[in-house]
N, C-alpha and C positions, 0 to 999 in steps of 0.2 A: 556361442559365445552369447550372453545377455546383452541387449540393448540397455545401456543404464541412462538416465536421466539426470543431467547435472542440476545439483539442487543449491550450492552455493553459488550464487551469480554477481558476489560483489556491492557494493554500496547502491543503491537504487535513487533515483532522482526524487522521489519521496523525501529522503533525507535532506537534500538541498533545498527543497521546496518548505519544508518545515522551518529549516534554519532561516530561510529568507523572510518567513512569516513570525519567525521568533516565536514557534509552537512548541511544544513540549510533548513526549507521550501522552502524558496524562490529560492535556488538552483532549485528546482523540478519544480515550478512554472514556471522559466525562461526556461526551457527545453521544455515546451510545455504550452505557455500561453493563447492557445486559447481553450484547454478543462481541465487546472488544476487552480485550486483556492488553497489560503492558507488555507482555510476552510476544504477544501477536505483532505488535507496532515496532518492538525491537527487530523481530526476524524481518519484518517487510521492510525496514531500512538497512538493515545489513545486507539483504539479496539471498535470503534463503527462499526458496521457491515456494509461493504460496498457491492454494487453488484460485481459482477465478471466483469463486463465491466470497472467499476470504479477501480478495484483492477488492472486490467490489465493496465489501463492509468498509474496509479502511478508506475506499475511495468517498463514499458516502459521508462516512465522518468528517474526512478533511474538507468537503463541498460544504458541510454543515458548519463547521467551526469557520471556515475562512471566508465564506459567504461568496466563491468562486464556484467555477463548473469545471471541475479537472476530468480528464478523459484517464482511462487505466493507462493508456500508453504514455501519458504525462508523467506518470507516478511510476512506471514498472517498465524496465528495458525489456521484460521477457512477455510482456501482456498482449493477449491477442487482439490483432486489431481488425479483424472482420467485421464487429459490430460497431456503426459508427456511436452508438449510444452508449458504449461502453466507457 
């Protein structure tokens, strides 16, 4: 039997943070239009599992727009926490 990875992880803390800051998906897309799409932000908020690379792209955009310093573990409840700089 195959080990399957759960890909749908429910609403993520990212969504709550964006709501508190009154940010829309478009605000993050504008921060880095070369690497971010509305679909990526939607998937991130809904809890579709993203690669670590994609998580970091979202993190960088949110930090740029909000002028805060969020860690991956602040944004995603499944983020790897072994790297303190993540």
